[in-house]
C-alpha positions in Angstrom: 12.8 -7.4 53.0 10.8 -4.3 52.1 9.3 -4.5 48.6 10.1 -8.2 48.3 7.8 -11.2 48.6 8.5 -15.0 48.5 7.7 -16.8 45.3 6.5 -20.3 44.6 6.0 -21.8 41.2 4.9 -25.5 41.1 4.1 -27.4 37.9 2.3 -30.6 38.5 2.6 -33.4 35.9 2.4 -37.0 35.3 5.5 -39.0 36.1 8.5 -37.3 34.5 11.4 -39.3 32.8 13.7 -40.4 35.6 17.1 -39.7 34.1 16.0 -36.4 32.6 14.3 -35.1 35.8 17.2 -33.3 37.5 18.1 -31.6 34.3 14.5 -30.5 33.6 14.2 -29.1 37.1 17.5 -27.2 36.8 16.4 -25.8 33.4 13.1 -24.7 34.7 14.8 -23.0 37.7 17.5 -21.4 35.5 14.8 -20.2 33.0 12.8 -18.4 35.8 16.0 -16.8 37.1 17.0 -15.7 33.6 13.5 -14.2 33.1 13.9 -12.1 36.2 17.3 -10.9 35.2 16.1 -10.0 31.7 13.4 -7.8 33.1 15.5 -6.3 35.8 13.4 -7.8 38.6 15.5 -8.1 41.7 15.4 -11.3 43.7 17.1 -13.0 46.6 18.1 -16.7 46.0 19.6 -17.3 49.6 20.5 -20.8 48.8 17.5 -21.6 46.6 17.8 -24.5 44.2 15.5 -26.6 42.0 12.8 -28.6 43.9 11.2 -31.6 42.2 9.6 -35.0 42.5 8.7 -37.5 39.8 5.5 -35.5 39.2 6.3 -31.9 39.9 8.8 -29.2 39.1 9.1 -26.3 41.5 10.9 -23.0 42.0 10.9 -21.5 45.5 12.6 -18.2 46.1 12.7 -16.5 49.5 12.4 -13.0 48.0 11.4 -11.4 44.7 10.8 -7.7 44.1 7.1 -7.0 43.7 7.8 -4.6 40.8 10.4 -3.6 38.4 12.6 -0.5 38.9 12.0 2.4 36.7 12.5 1.6 33.1 14.9 4.0 31.5 15.2 4.1 27.7 17.5 5.8 25.3 17.1 6.0 21.5 19.9 7.7 19.6 18.9 10.2 16.9 20.7 11.9 14.0 23.9 13.9 14.4 23.7 17.7 14.6 25.3 18.2 11.2 22.4 16.0 9.7 19.7 17.1 12.1 20.0 20.9 11.7 20.5 23.0 8.6 22.9 26.0 8.3 20.3 28.2 9.9 19.9 25.9 12.9 16.5 24.7 11.8 15.4 21.0 12.0 15.8 18.9 8.9 13.4 16.3 7.8 15.6 13.7 9.4 15.2 15.3 12.8 11.5 16.1 12.4 10.9 12.4 11.3 12.8 11.2 14.5 10.8 13.5 16.8 7.5 12.6 15.1 8.2 8.9 15.5 8.8 9.5 19.2 5.6 11.6 19.4 7.2 14.7 20.8 8.4 18.1 19.5 12.1 18.1 18.5 12.9 20.8 21.0 12.1 18.3 23.8 15.0 16.0 22.6 18.2 16.0 24.6 21.8 15.8 23.2 24.7 13.5 23.8 28.2 13.1 22.4 30.1 10.1 21.2 33.3 9.6 19.3 31.7 10.8 16.1 30.3 14.0 17.5 27.2 15.5 19.0 23.8 14.0 18.3 20.1 14.1 19.4 18.8 11.5 21.8 15.4 10.5 23.2 15.5 9.6 26.8 12.4 8.1 28.5 11.5 7.0 32.0 8.6 4.7 32.7 7.4 3.2 36.0 8.3 -0.5 36.4 5.6 -3.1 35.8 4.3 -5.2 38.7 6.1 -8.6 39.0 2.7 -10.4 39.2 1.9 -9.0 35.8 5.2 -10.2 34.3 5.3 -13.7 36.0 3.1 -15.4 33.3 5.6 -14.3 30.6 8.5 -15.4 32.8 7.0 -18.9 33.4 6.1 -19.3 29.7 9.6 -18.4 28.6 11.2 -20.8 31.1 9.0 -23.6 29.9 9.6 -22.9 26.3 13.4 -22.9 26.9 13.5 -26.3 28.5 15.5 -29.1 26.7 12.6 -31.5 25.8 13.6 -33.3 22.6 10.2 -35.1 22.1 7.3 -33.1 23.8 4.1 -35.0 24.5 0.8 -33.5 23.4 -2.5 -34.3 25.1 -6.0 -33.1 24.6 -6.4 -30.8 21.6 -3.5 -28.6 22.3 -0.8 -27.9 19.6 1.9 -27.3 22.2 3.4 -30.0 24.3 5.6 -30.8 27.3 7.6 -33.6 28.7 4.5 -35.1 30.3 0.9 -33.9 30.6 0.4 -31.0 33.0 -2.4 -31.3 35.6 -2.0 -28.4 38.1 -0.1 -25.1 38.6 0.6 -23.3 41.8 1.8 -19.7 41.4 2.1 -17.6 44.6 3.8 -14.3 45.1 3.6 -13.7 48.8 0.1 -15.0 49.9 -1.6 -14.0 46.6 -2.3 -16.2 43.7 -0.9 -14.8 40.4 -3.3 -14.9 37.5 -1.8 -17.1 35.0 -2.4 -20.1 32.8 -0.1 -22.8 31.5 -1.1 -25.5 29.0 -4.7 -24.7 29.7 -4.3 -25.0 33.5 -5.1 -22.0 35.6 -2.9 -21.2 38.5 -4.2 -21.5 42.1 -2.8 -22.4 45.5 -3.8 -26.1 45.4 -1.0 -28.6 45.2 -1.2 -32.4 45.3 0.1 -34.8 48.0 1.3 -38.4 47.7 -0.7 -40.3 45.1 -1.7 -43.1 47.6 -1.0 -41.6 51.1 -2.9 -38.3 50.7 -6.4 -37.8 49.2 -7.5 -34.5 47.8 -5.6 -31.3 47.1 -3.0 -29.6 49.4 -3.6 -26.0 50.4 -0.5 -23.8 50.2 -1.1 -20.6 52.1 2.3 -19.0 51.5 5.4 -20.1 49.6 7.2 -20.4 53.0 4.8 -23.2 54.0 5.4 -25.3 50.8 8.0 -27.8 51.8 6.5 -28.5 55.3 3.0 -28.8 54.0 3.9 -31.3 51.3 6.0 -33.3 53.8 2.9 -33.6 55.9 1.2 -34.9 52.7 3.9 -37.6 52.4 5.8 -35.8 49.6 9.5 -34.8 50.1 9.9 -32.1 47.4 13.5 -31.4 48.3 15.7 -33.9 46.4 18.5 -33.6 49.0 16.0 -34.6 51.7 14.9 -37.5 49.6 18.5 -38.6 49.1 19.2 -38.5 52.8 16.0 -40.5 53.6 16.9 -43.1 51.0 20.4 -43.5 52.4 19.1 -43.7 56.0 16.4 -46.3 55.0 18.9 -48.4 53.1 21.5 -48.3 55.8 18.9 -49.3 58.4 17.6 -52.2 56.3 21.1 -53.5 55.5 22.0 -53.4 59.2 19.1 -55.8 59.9 20.7 -58.2 57.4 24.1 -57.8 59.1 25.7 -56.2 56.1 26.5 -52.9 54.4 24.7 -51.5 51.4 26.4 -50.7 48.1 25.2 -47.2 47.2 26.5 -45.7 44.0 25.9 -42.1 43.1 24.1 -43.0 39.9 21.8 -45.5 41.5 21.0 -43.2 44.4 20.2 -40.4 42.0 17.8 -42.4 39.9 16.1 -43.9 42.9 15.4 -40.5 44.5 13.9 -39.5 41.1 11.5 -42.4 41.3 9.9 -41.8 44.6 8.2 -39.1 46.6 8.2 -40.9 50.0 11.0 -43.5 50.1 10.5 -46.7 52.1 13.1 -49.5 52.1 12.1 -53.1 51.8 14.7 -55.8 52.7 14.6 -58.7 50.3 16.6 -61.9 49.6 17.4 -64.3 46.8 18.5 -68.0 46.7 22.1 -68.4 47.8 22.9 -70.7 44.8 22.9 -67.6 42.7 26.0 -66.4 44.6 28.0 -68.8 42.4 27.5 -66.4 39.5 30.0 -63.5 39.2 28.8 -60.9 41.7 29.3 -58.1 39.2 26.6 -59.6 37.0 24.2 -59.9 39.8 24.9 -56.4 41.0 24.6 -55.0 37.4 21.1 -56.6 37.2 20.0 -55.2 40.6 21.3 -51.7 40.0 20.8 -51.1 36.2 17.6 -53.0 35.7 15.7 -52.8 38.9 17.4 -49.9 40.9 17.9 -52.1 43.9 20.7 -51.7 46.4 22.9 -54.9 46.9 24.0 -55.8 50.5 27.7 -56.7 51.0 29.5 -58.5 53.8 32.4 -57.0 55.8 34.8 -58.1 53.1 32.9 -56.5 50.3 31.4 -59.7 48.9 27.8 -59.9 47.8 25.3 -61.5 50.1 21.9 -62.9 49.3 20.2 -59.8 50.5 19.2 -56.7 48.6 17.0 -53.6 49.3 14.3 -52.1 47.2 12.9 -48.6 47.7 9.1 -48.4 47.5 7.2 -45.2 47.0 4.7 -46.3 49.6 4.5 -47.3 53.2 2.7 -50.6 52.7 0.5 -52.2 55.3 2.1 -55.5 54.4 5.8 -55.3 53.4 5.9 -59.0 52.7 3.8 -58.5 49.6 6.1 -55.8 48.3 9.1 -58.0 49.1 7.6 -60.9 47.2 7.2 -58.7 44.2 10.7 -57.4 44.2 12.1 -61.0 44.7 9.9 -62.3 41.9 11.0 -59.7 39.4 14.7 -60.3 40.0 14.7 -64.2 40.0 14.4 -64.7 36.2 17.3 -62.4 35.5 19.5 -64.2 38.0 18.5 -67.6 36.6 19.5 -66.3 33.1 22.8 -65.1 34.5 23.5 -68.5 36.2 22.7 -70.4 33.0 25.0 -68.2 30.9 27.8 -68.6 33.4 27.5 -72.3 33.7 27.4 -72.8 29.9 30.4 -70.5 29.5 32.4 -72.6 32.0 31.6 -75.7 30.0 32.8 -74.0 26.8 36.1 -72.9 28.2 38.4 -69.9 27.3 40.2 -71.8 24.5 37.0 -72.6 22.7 35.8 -69.0 23.1 39.1 -67.8 21.7 38.7 -69.9 18.6 35.4 -68.2 17.9 37.2 -64.9 17.7 38.7 -66.0 14.3 35.3 -65.3 12.7 34.8 -61.9 14.4 36.1 -59.0 12.4 38.0 -56.3 14.3 38.5 -53.9 11.4 38.6 -54.7 7.7 42.2 -53.7 7.2 43.4 -55.2 10.5 41.7 -58.5 10.4 39.8 -60.4 13.2 39.7 -59.9 16.9 41.8 -63.1 17.0 44.4 -61.3 14.8 44.4 -58.4 17.2 45.0 -60.7 20.2 48.1 -62.1 18.4 49.5 -58.6 17.9 48.9 -57.6 21.5 50.5 -60.9 22.6 53.6 -60.1 20.6 53.9 -56.7 22.2 53.1 -58.0 25.7 55.8 -60.6 25.5 58.4 -58.1 24.5 57.4 -55.5 27.0 57.2 -58.0 29.9 60.9 -58.9 29.4 61.8 -55.3 29.9 59.8 -54.6 33.0 60.5 -57.8 35.0 57.3 -59.8 34.2 57.2 -63.4 33.0 57.1 -63.0 29.1 55.4 -66.4 28.6 52.7 -65.6 31.1 52.2 -62.2 29.6 51.8 -63.7 26.1 49.4 -66.3 27.4 47.3 -63.7 29.2 47.2 -61.4 26.1 46.1 -64.3 23.9 43.1 -65.0 26.2 42.2 -61.3 27.0 39.5 -61.1 24.3 38.1 -64.6 24.8 35.2 -63.6 27.0 33.8 -61.5 24.1 32.5 -64.8 22.8 30.8 -65.7 26.1 27.1 -65.7 26.7 27.7 -63.7 29.9 29.3 -60.8 28.1 26.8 -60.9 25.3 24.1 -60.4 27.9 26.1 -58.1 30.2 28.6 -56.1 27.9 29.9 -54.2 30.9 31.4 -57.5 32.3 34.0 -57.6 29.5 37.2 -58.6 31.2 35.5 -59.2 34.6 33.9 -62.4 33.1 37.2 -63.5 31.8 38.8 -63.2 35.2 36.1 -65.6 36.6 36.5 -68.0 33.7 40.3 -68.0 34.1 40.0 -69.0 37.8 38.0 -72.1 36.9 39.3 -73.1 33.4 40.9 -76.5 33.3 43.2 -75.6 30.5 45.1 -73.4 32.9 45.7 -76.1 35.5 49.4 -76.3 34.5 49.9 -72.8 36.1 50.7 -72.4 39.7 48.1 -70.8 41.9 49.9 -67.5 41.9 50.3 -67.5 38.1 46.7 -68.3 37.6 45.7 -65.5 39.9 48.0 -63.1 38.1 46.6 -64.1 34.7 43.0 -64.0 35.8 43.4 -60.5 37.3 45.2 -59.3 34.2 42.3 -60.3 32.0 40.2 -57.7 34.0 42.9 -55.2 34.4 43.7 -55.0 30.7 40.7 -52.6 30.3 41.9 -50.2 33.0 41.4 -47.3 33.0 37.9 -47.9 31.6 36.8 -44.3 31.8 38.2 -40.8 32.6 39.4 -40.8 36.2 39.4 -44.5 36.5 42.3 -46.3 38.3 45.3 -47.7 36.4 45.8 -51.5 36.4 47.4 -52.3 39.8 49.4 -55.4 38.9 52.6 -55.5 36.8 51.1 -58.1 34.4 47.9 -56.1 34.1 49.9 -52.9 33.2 51.8 -54.8 30.5 48.5 -56.0 29.0 46.9 -52.6 29.3 49.8 -50.9 27.6 50.0 -53.5 24.9 46.3 -53.4 24.2 46.2 -49.6 23.8 49.4 -49.4 21.8 48.1 -51.9 19.2 44.7 -50.1 19.1 46.5 -46.8 18.4 49.0 -48.1 15.9 46.4 -50.2 14.1 43.9 -47.3 14.1 46.4 -44.9 12.6 47.8 -47.5 10.1 44.2 -48.1 8.9 43.5 -44.4 8.5 41.1 -44.2 11.4 42.5 -41.0 12.9 40.0 -38.9 14.9 38.4 -35.9 13.2 36.4 -33.4 15.1 34.0 -35.2 17.3 34.4 -38.4 15.4 36.6 -41.1 17.1 35.0 -44.4 16.5 37.9 -46.4 17.8 38.2 -44.2 20.9 41.8 -43.4 20.0 42.0 -40.3 22.2 40.9 -42.2 25.2 43.2 -45.0 24.4 46.2 -42.6 24.0 45.5 -41.1 27.4 45.0 -44.5 29.0 48.4 -45.7 27.5 50.2 -42.6 28.8 48.6 -42.8 32.2 49.5 -46.5 32.6 53.2 -45.7 31.9 53.5 -42.5 33.9 51.4 -43.2 37.0 52.8 -46.7 37.4 56.3 -45.6 36.4 56.8 -48.3 33.8 60.4 -47.9 32.6 60.4 -48.6 28.9 61.6 -47.0 25.7 58.2 -45.9 24.4 59.6 -44.5 21.2 61.0 -47.9 20.2 57.8 -49.4 21.4 55.7 -47.2 19.1 58.0 -48.1 16.2 57.5 -51.8 16.9 53.7 -51.5 17.2 53.4 -49.5 14.0 55.5 -52.0 12.1 53.4 -54.9 13.4 50.1 -53.1 12.7 51.3 -52.3 9.2 52.2 -55.9 8.5 48.6 -56.8 9.6 47.2 -54.1 7.3 49.3 -55.6 4.4 48.2 -59.2 5.1 44.5 -58.3 5.2 44.4 -55.6 2.5 47.6 -55.7 0.4 46.3 -53.7 -2.5 45.0 -50.9 -0.3 48.2 -51.0 1.8 50.5 -50.6 -1.2 48.3 -47.8 -2.5 48.7 -45.9 0.8 52.2 -46.8 1.8 53.9 -47.7 -1.6 56.0 -50.5 0.0 56.1 -52.9 2.9 58.9 -52.8 5.5 61.6 -55.4 4.7 61.2 -57.3 8.0 57.7 -56.3 9.0 56.1 -59.6 8.2 58.3 -61.5 10.6 58.1 -59.0 13.5 55.4 -60.9 15.5 57.9 -63.7 16.2 60.7 -61.4 17.3 61.2 -59.9 20.8 61.3 -56.1 21.0 64.6 -54.7 20.0 66.0 -58.0 18.6 66.2 -56.5 15.1 66.9 -53.2 13.6 63.7 -52.0 12.0 63.7 -51.0 8.4 60.7 -48.7 8.1 59.3 -46.8 5.1 59.2 -43.0 5.1 55.4 -43.1 5.4 55.7 -45.4 8.5 58.2 -43.0 10.0 55.8 -40.1 9.5 53.0 -42.2 11.1 55.2 -42.8 14.1 55.9 -39.1 14.6 52.2 -38.4 14.1 51.3 -41.0 16.7 53.8 -39.6 19.2 52.4 -36.1 18.7 48.9 -37.4 19.2 49.8 -39.0 22.6 51.7 -35.8 23.6 48.6 -33.8 22.9 46.6 -35.9 25.3 49.3 -35.5 27.9 49.3 -31.8 27.4 45.7 -31.6 28.9 46.6 -34.3 31.5 49.4 -32.2 33.0 47.5 -28.9 32.6 44.9 -30.4 35.0 47.8 -31.0 37.4 49.0 -27.4 37.2 51.8 -27.5 34.6 51.8 -24.5 32.3 51.9 -24.8 28.5 55.4 -23.3 28.6 56.6 -25.9 31.1 55.1 -28.7 29.1 56.7 -27.5 25.9 60.1 -27.1 27.6 60.2 -30.8 28.1 58.1 -32.1 25.1 60.3 -30.3 22.6 63.1 -32.8 23.2 60.7 -35.8 22.7 62.2 -38.0 25.5 62.1 -41.7 24.8 60.8 -42.5 28.2 57.5 -41.1 29.5 58.6 -41.8 33.0 61.7 -39.6 32.4 59.4 -37.0 30.8 57.2 -37.0 33.9 60.2 -36.5 36.2 61.6 -33.7 34.0 58.3 -31.9 33.8 57.8 -32.0 37.6 61.4 -30.7 38.0 60.6 -27.8 35.7 57.6 -27.0 37.8 59.8 -26.8 40.9 62.5 -24.8 39.0 59.9 -22.2 37.8 59.3 -21.4 41.5 62.8 -20.3 42.1 63.5 -16.5 42.0 66.3 -16.8 39.4 64.4 -19.1 37.1 62.9 -16.5 34.7 66.1 -14.5 34.3 68.1 -17.7 33.7 65.5 -18.9 31.1 65.7 -15.5 29.3 69.5 -15.8 29.4 69.4 -19.2 27.9 67.0 -18.0 25.2 69.5 -15.3 24.4 72.4 -17.8 24.3 70.4 -20.1 21.9 69.8 -17.2 19.6 73.4 -16.2 19.6 74.6 -19.7 18.8 72.0 -20.1 16.1 73.3 -17.0 14.3 77.0 -17.9 14.7 78.8 -17.4 11.4 81.9 -19.5 12.2 82.5 -23.0 13.3 82.2 -23.5 17.1 85.0 -25.5 18.7 84.2 -28.7 20.5 86.3 -27.5 23.6 86.8 -24.3 25.4 90.5 -22.9 25.5 91.0 -21.1 28.7 94.1 -19.4 27.4 92.1 -17.4 24.9 90.1 -15.7 27.5 90.6 -11.9 27.6 88.1 -10.8 30.3 87.7 -11.7 33.9 83.9 -12.2 33.4 84.5 -14.9 30.9 87.0 -16.6 33.1 84.6 -16.5 36.0 81.8 -17.9 33.9 83.9 -20.7 32.6 85.0 -21.6 36.2 81.4 -21.8 37.5 80.1 -23.7 34.4 82.8 -26.3 34.7 82.0 -26.7 38.4 78.3 -26.9 37.8 78.9 -29.6 35.2 81.0 -31.6 37.7 78.3 -31.1 40.3 75.4 -32.1 38.1 76.9 -35.1 36.3 76.0 -37.5 39.1 72.6 -35.8 39.6 71.7 -36.4 36.0 72.9 -40.0 36.2 70.5 -40.5 39.1 67.7 -38.5 37.3 67.6 -36.0 40.2 66.4 -33.3 37.9 65.1 -31.0 40.7 68.6 -30.8 42.2 70.2 -30.3 38.7 68.0 -27.3 38.0 68.4 -25.8 41.4 72.3 -26.1 41.0 72.1 -24.5 37.6 70.0 -21.7 38.9 73.0 -20.6 40.9 74.8 -19.6 37.7 72.7 -16.5 37.2 75.1 -13.9 38.7 78.0 -15.0 36.5 75.8 -15.3 33.4 74.5 -11.8 33.9 78.0 -10.3 34.5 79.3 -12.0 31.4 76.6 -10.4 29.2 77.1 -7.1 30.8 80.9 -7.0 30.3 81.8 -9.3 27.4 81.2 -8.8 23.7 80.6 -12.3 22.3 81.1 -11.4 18.7 84.6 -10.1 19.1 86.6 -9.0 16.0 89.2 -11.7 16.6 87.7 -14.9 15.1 89.6 -17.1 17.6 88.3 -15.2 20.6 84.8 -15.1 19.1 84.8 -18.8 18.5 86.1 -19.6 22.0 83.4 -17.5 23.6 80.8 -19.3 21.4 82.3 -22.6 22.6 81.8 -21.4 26.3 78.2 -20.5 25.6 77.6 -23.8 23.8 78.9 -25.7 26.9 76.7 -23.6 29.1 73.6 -24.0 26.8 74.1 -27.8 26.7 74.1 -28.1 30.4 71.2 -25.6 30.9 69.2 -27.8 28.4 70.2 -31.1 30.0 66.8 -31.4 31.7 64.6 -29.3 29.5 64.6 -26.5 27.0 64.2 -23.9 29.8 64.2 -21.1 27.2 60.5 -21.9 26.7 59.9 -20.5 30.3 61.0 -17.0 29.1 58.0 -14.8 28.4 
């Protein structure tokens, strides 16, 4: 490309922080690009991206303009009515402007804006050479990098993420004269710390990647990732297994090495008695090893470490990797064995001394509340209530285990293992024990955004109950999220609750469920902090104290006004989470509000209605019918007479109202069975066919007739139509 030359910037450092490395490289790359854009220097990226290894950051661009374009400037001066006097001579304002520019005022040009004509100074200067601007560009890019705690070395006042040892700065085949952190630029890079002695000569930027590869450095992170995966796959194949390669572990490993080499290792098979999640967590989080699994996905005694060197004796590297992992595994086995001796019941007793929240009592108290909810929900969704209650009571037990204390990420997972071996559960059938054990793990699903929902029915019951109590308790105790503060993760719990119900189609009256949960949470608040409770709520619900012993819906709740407000607030809070959830799936705000405005008691039904509205919105008659329904609602709202409950066909005076009445009655007859079967798509498709008669009615019929009886009858017809049009959702919200 004429007037363009390739560019290479390489900053050589001591080993950079692993987790920050990709971000530092991207920031350096983006800073250089921003510097060129700021100065108007043209460049060709052609797929260029950050290059880096643990001890270097690099920018390689295939083409950068060797100089700036002409630099045109414009400085606005005074308006003519200020710049010139009545005789057309320059005023002091104009003379001062010209003097500042160093020219005679007659050399100034004129321009016009919305306020009138004014003088302007226009300049044209030749562009600077890119080589002369590069030191500034690099300095700005480095200064703008996100380094919270810069290191300082030598006697310099400025710092960087790690000490800088070399700088390569080439534009074409020429070294750019620059200095960074006291290091002058040249063309000498560095190869692998152990596999290549001495500097590496870079003739041109285009040679950079290949020359470093020859020096045992893979500077392209994608190439390193591919090599790590290939090495790990080959090593696992030798052990007859398949490696577990997570994105996070792979990313960190490729940031640790410049020349990856896999080493197949093994540990004693006796450690496989420990929950494999604990062993995997140790290998991945602490040592950045890759576990090897069998064909069924179970952990084997093999694992793979990635060395940053091709050793002459792999056995010594292997011994080192195996030696470092053995103590961690021994600790995990000890914790697991001791927890099995203790048992879930003993762990559960320990929860009585662990505070959950001052106003809501202990973790043991929370388990009792969740168990009450789970028992009630289970009866409504076809799950064994006694098993649901038992599982909920044990769901927090493993928080008292040594294993979870050492590996917090195993909360729930550890409980599943303990439940499979706990003698106190021997009275359960094998199937019941499996269900209960799985539910102790699934209660925490989804654990994070995008995570799967609990797969089993019992797990779903526990997951819903757990989140419902967390939300109700959090709101009852005044822990509502504000801004970025959400210490009890109520937003995440609200979305997890809604997703569990919607995605698994759990048919339950969620409005009644929220009322029940709030009443139970408030009773806990009262028990643990009666003075504070009475100050906030004024009174306790008449039957709230006995709710934990009653199945859902067995009594008619008597709630205080403040409790009722809390329930509405909690419902709105959950719907706000659903708003974004459905927006991600393509539902418009108008479609969401059309369904949400009716506050359906079933989230499953809400989901079906919203999806039906999405299909309805695609129909050609949808918008016009929505607008007509909006008009009907406004007419009915402004009605100044009582609207009859029934339509009297004998009072019709116009063929258009007779026709509308006929098609409305037929549509009602057609959609009654569809509504009963919750076939909302078919309901709305059938109602969309009413548009011609609706349009004709409004074209030819005066609703507000002078005769009160005729007017009332026409309003009754519109009321009947509006009721059916709103039977799925408030479609008037779809009208722009």
